[in-house]
C-alpha positions in Angstrom: 17.7 -7.5 26.5 20.6 -9.6 25.3 21.1 -12.6 27.7 24.2 -14.3 25.9 26.2 -14.3 22.8 28.6 -16.6 21.1 31.2 -15.5 18.6 32.9 -17.9 16.1 35.7 -16.7 13.7 34.6 -13.1 14.4 37.4 -10.5 14.5 39.9 -11.7 17.1 37.7 -14.6 18.4 38.0 -18.2 17.4 35.1 -19.4 19.5 34.0 -17.6 22.7 30.8 -17.3 24.6 29.6 -14.5 27.1 26.6 -14.1 29.4 25.1 -10.7 30.2 22.9 -9.0 32.8 19.9 -6.9 32.4 21.8 -3.9 33.6 25.3 -2.5 33.5 27.8 -4.9 31.8 31.5 -3.9 32.2 33.9 -5.3 29.7 37.4 -4.7 31.1 40.8 -5.5 29.9 44.0 -4.1 28.4 44.1 -2.5 25.0 43.8 -4.8 21.9 42.4 -7.6 24.1 39.1 -7.8 22.2 36.7 -5.5 24.2 35.7 -3.4 21.4 35.3 -6.5 19.0 32.8 -7.8 21.6 30.9 -4.5 21.6 30.9 -4.6 17.8 29.5 -8.1 17.7 26.6 -7.0 19.8 26.0 -4.1 17.4 26.1 -6.5 14.2 23.7 -8.9 15.8 21.3 -6.0 16.9 21.6 -3.9 13.8 23.1 -6.1 11.1 26.2 -4.0 10.5 29.4 -2.8 12.1 30.2 0.9 12.9 33.8 0.6 11.9 34.6 -2.1 9.5 33.4 -3.8 6.3 31.9 -7.3 6.4 35.1 -8.8 5.1 37.0 -7.5 8.0 34.7 -9.1 10.5 35.9 -12.6 9.6 38.9 -13.7 11.5 42.3 -14.0 9.7 41.7 -16.2 6.7 38.8 -18.2 7.9 36.0 -18.9 5.4 33.2 -17.7 7.6 32.2 -16.0 10.8 29.0 -16.5 12.9 27.4 -14.8 15.8 24.7 -16.4 17.8 22.7 -14.4 20.4 19.7 -15.0 22.7 17.5 -11.8 23.1 14.9 -12.2 25.6 12.7 -15.1 24.2 14.2 -15.2 20.7 17.3 -16.4 19.1 19.3 -14.6 16.3 22.2 -15.8 14.1 24.4 -13.7 11.9 26.5 -15.5 9.3 29.1 -14.0 7.1 30.7 -16.1 4.3 33.8 -15.0 2.5 33.5 -15.1 -1.3 35.5 -14.0 -4.3 33.7 -10.7 -4.3 31.4 -9.1 -1.5 31.0 -11.3 1.5 27.7 -13.0 1.9 25.9 -12.0 5.0 22.6 -13.6 6.1 20.4 -13.5 9.3 18.2 -15.9 11.1 15.5 -14.8 13.5 14.0 -17.7 15.3 15.0 -20.0 12.3 13.5 -17.6 9.8 16.1 -16.5 7.2 16.6 -12.9 5.9 19.2 -11.3 3.6 19.1 -8.1 5.6 17.6 -6.7 8.8 14.9 -4.0 8.0 14.2 -1.3 10.6 11.4 -3.3 12.3 13.7 -6.4 12.8 16.7 -4.3 14.2 17.1 -3.9 18.0 17.3 -0.2 18.8 20.9 0.6 19.9 22.7 3.8 21.1 26.3 3.8 20.3 28.8 6.2 22.2 32.3 5.9 21.0 35.5 7.9 21.0 35.3 9.2 17.5 32.0 10.7 18.2 33.7 13.2 20.5 34.7 15.0 17.3 31.0 15.1 16.1 30.9 18.9 16.9 34.2 20.2 15.5 34.8 18.0 12.4 33.2 17.8 9.0 29.5 17.9 8.3 29.6 14.2 7.5 29.7 13.1 11.1 26.7 15.2 12.0 24.7 13.9 9.0 25.6 10.4 10.0 24.5 11.0 13.6 21.1 12.2 12.4 20.7 9.5 9.6 21.6 6.6 11.8 18.9 7.6 14.2 16.4 8.1 11.5 17.2 4.7 10.1 16.2 3.1 13.4 12.9 4.9 13.7 11.7 5.4 10.4 11.5 2.7 7.6 10.6 5.3 5.0 13.7 7.3 5.6 15.9 4.2 5.3 14.2 3.3 2.1 14.6 6.9 0.7 18.3 7.0 1.7 19.2 3.8 0.0 17.4 4.8 -3.2 19.0 8.3 -3.0 22.5 6.8 -2.6 22.0 4.4 -5.7 20.6 7.3 -7.8 23.4 9.5 -6.7 26.0 6.9 -7.8 24.2 6.6 -11.2 24.2 10.4 -11.7 28.0 10.5 -10.8 28.6 7.8 -13.4 26.7 9.7 -16.1 28.7 12.8 -15.3 31.9 11.0 -16.2 30.4 9.9 -19.5 30.3 12.4 -22.3 28.2 10.5 -24.9 24.9 11.6 -26.1 22.9 8.9 -24.5 24.3 9.8 -21.0 23.6 13.4 -21.6 19.9 12.6 -22.6 19.4 10.5 -19.4 20.7 13.2 -17.0 17.3 15.0 -16.7 15.5 11.8 -15.6 18.1 11.1 -12.8 18.0 14.8 -11.8 14.3 14.5 -11.2 14.6 11.3 -9.2 17.5 12.5 -7.2 15.7 15.8 -6.3 12.4 13.9 -5.2 14.4 11.5 -3.0 16.5 14.4 -1.7 13.3 16.3 -0.6 12.1 13.3 1.2 15.5 12.9 3.2 15.6 16.5 4.2 12.0 16.6 5.3 12.7 13.6 7.6 15.9 15.3 8.9 14.1 18.4 9.7 11.4 16.7 11.6 14.0 15.1 13.6 15.8 18.4 14.4 12.4 19.7 15.5 12.1 16.8 18.0 15.6 17.5 19.4 14.9 21.2 19.8 11.9 20.6 21.9 14.0 20.0 25.1 17.7 19.8 24.1 18.4 23.1 25.9 17.0 21.8 29.2 19.0 18.6 28.9 22.2 20.4 28.1 21.6 23.0 30.8 21.1 20.3 33.4 24.3 18.5 32.5 26.3 21.9 32.4 24.5 23.1 35.7 24.0 26.4 33.9 21.2 27.8 31.7 21.9 27.8 28.0 19.9 28.1 24.8 20.9 25.3 22.4 19.4 24.7 19.0 20.1 22.4 16.0 19.8 24.2 12.6 19.7 22.5 9.2 22.3 24.1 6.9 22.1 23.7 3.1 23.0 25.6 -0.2 19.5 24.6 -1.3 16.3 26.4 -0.3 14.7 24.1 2.4 11.3 25.6 1.9 10.7 23.6 -1.2 13.9 21.5 -1.2 13.0 19.0 -4.1 12.3 21.8 -6.8 15.3 24.0 -5.6 17.6 20.9 -5.8 16.4 20.1 -9.3 17.2 23.7 -10.5 20.5 23.5 -8.8 21.5 20.2 -10.4 20.6 21.6 -13.9 22.4 24.8 -13.3 25.6 23.0 -12.0 25.7 20.2 -14.5 28.7 21.3 -16.4 30.5 22.1 -13.2 29.6 18.7 -11.8 31.1 17.2 -15.0 34.3 19.0 -14.6 34.7 17.9 -11.0 33.3 14.4 -11.7 30.7 14.4 -8.8 27.4 15.9 -7.7 28.1 19.0 -5.6 24.7 19.7 -4.1 22.1 17.6 -2.3 21.4 16.1 1.1 24.9 14.3 0.9 26.5 17.7 1.2 24.3 19.4 3.8 25.2 20.1 7.5 23.5 20.4 10.9 24.7 23.4 12.7 24.7 23.5 16.5 23.9 26.9 17.9 24.5 27.7 21.7 23.5 31.1 23.0 23.1 32.3 19.4 26.7 31.3 18.6 27.7 28.4 16.3 29.3 25.9 18.6 31.6 24.6 15.9 33.5 27.8 16.1 34.3 27.9 19.8 33.6 24.5 21.3 35.6 23.9 24.5 36.4 20.4 25.5 33.9 20.5 28.3 31.1 21.9 25.9 31.8 19.2 23.4 31.4 16.4 26.0 28.3 18.0 27.5 26.7 18.4 24.0 27.4 14.8 23.0 26.1 13.5 26.3 22.8 15.6 25.9 22.5 14.3 22.2 23.0 10.8 23.4 20.4 11.0 26.1 17.9 12.6 23.8 18.6 9.9 21.3 17.9 7.2 23.8 14.6 8.8 24.6 13.5 9.2 20.9 14.3 5.5 20.3 12.4 4.3 23.3 9.3 6.5 22.4 9.3 5.6 18.7 10.3 1.9 19.1 8.2 1.1 22.2 11.2 -0.5 23.9 14.4 0.7 25.7 17.5 0.7 23.4 20.6 -1.2 24.4 23.4 1.3 25.1 27.0 0.6 23.9 29.8 2.9 25.4 33.2 2.1 23.9 36.0 3.4 26.3 34.3 6.9 26.9 33.6 6.9 30.6 37.2 8.1 31.3 36.7 11.0 28.8 34.2 12.5 31.2 34.8 14.6 34.3 33.2 13.8 37.8 30.0 15.7 37.1 29.3 14.3 33.7 30.1 10.8 34.9 27.5 11.2 37.6 25.0 12.5 35.2 25.6 9.5 32.8 25.6 7.0 35.7 22.1 8.3 36.8 20.8 8.0 33.3 22.3 4.5 32.5 20.6 2.7 35.5 17.3 1.9 33.7 19.0 0.5 30.5 21.0 -2.7 29.5 24.4 -1.1 29.1 27.7 -2.4 27.8 30.7 -0.4 28.8 34.4 -1.1 27.8 37.2 0.1 29.8 40.8 -0.5 30.8 39.9 0.5 34.3 37.1 -1.4 36.0 37.5 0.5 39.3 36.5 3.8 37.4 33.1 2.2 36.3 32.4 0.0 39.2 32.6 2.6 41.9 29.9 4.6 40.0 27.5 1.6 40.0 28.5 0.2 43.4 28.1 -3.4 43.2 25.4 -3.7 40.6 27.5 -4.0 37.5 28.5 -7.4 35.9 32.2 -7.6 35.2 33.5 -9.3 32.0 37.2 -9.5 32.4 39.7 -10.2 29.6 
């Protein structure tokens, strides 16, 4: 539970403090009043990073630094971002202990529900990969490590692809092996997560839709997933010349997809507005349950201006679900939220 937060030179805030309740906190105000910036600050102090901006963009105007202080139950957290000539320097303090980054075990579990995620079903595979990977990074330190190393290895291989000298060509095999090994780890973790979702995602979706449906997530790749590492290595070797021509690596976990099948049909091909919202709500509810189960504590829920995107039935379902969590909801219409939570919501007005 986050009890209070202070923002200094963060985004649109010069110096502002807010107190929160252990329940539903409604952040209400007109557009461009700073609502989403407050939600973003909560995410940064909990997870160590923003979902929509680089660190340099979190510092107000031309100020030299930004700072967030927050009390979380019995502990105190500080995030400092200092402007430098290169990449901003970001540091963390947890009860006066300094860290250069927040590892998985030091992060607070968070579920974010924001407008761009409404396109999760119908847009590019990147959003679906990001959804799965962000959850895995919160519950599995080994996945977070493998993903960081994979991205560094991928960048090194892509650099070699653009270099035609003999040394670069001789090094390629070593990087292919390493990329394949890490790729195999990543895909194994993703498939394990999909198995967890598939255990009861149909039931959750059917309850929200008030109609029985069969839903499944399916991992989709150009690579044989039975033995992903060795299959990827073979593909990298086969496609090396093609990759050199296009200047990047065309196969691997960074190109894979997660298909969503409803009643034996790919949802991406025919998703209606209602189906999209029902599915995203089902995924977010399941995400919350997984985080609570794996981390042993309830996640904080952040809902950025999405309540109004739901119809009456879906609002009712979401309202019932939210009651047992600490929730932060931004909106331009307080009445829309408050009437769903009677008088239990704390209002933070801008």
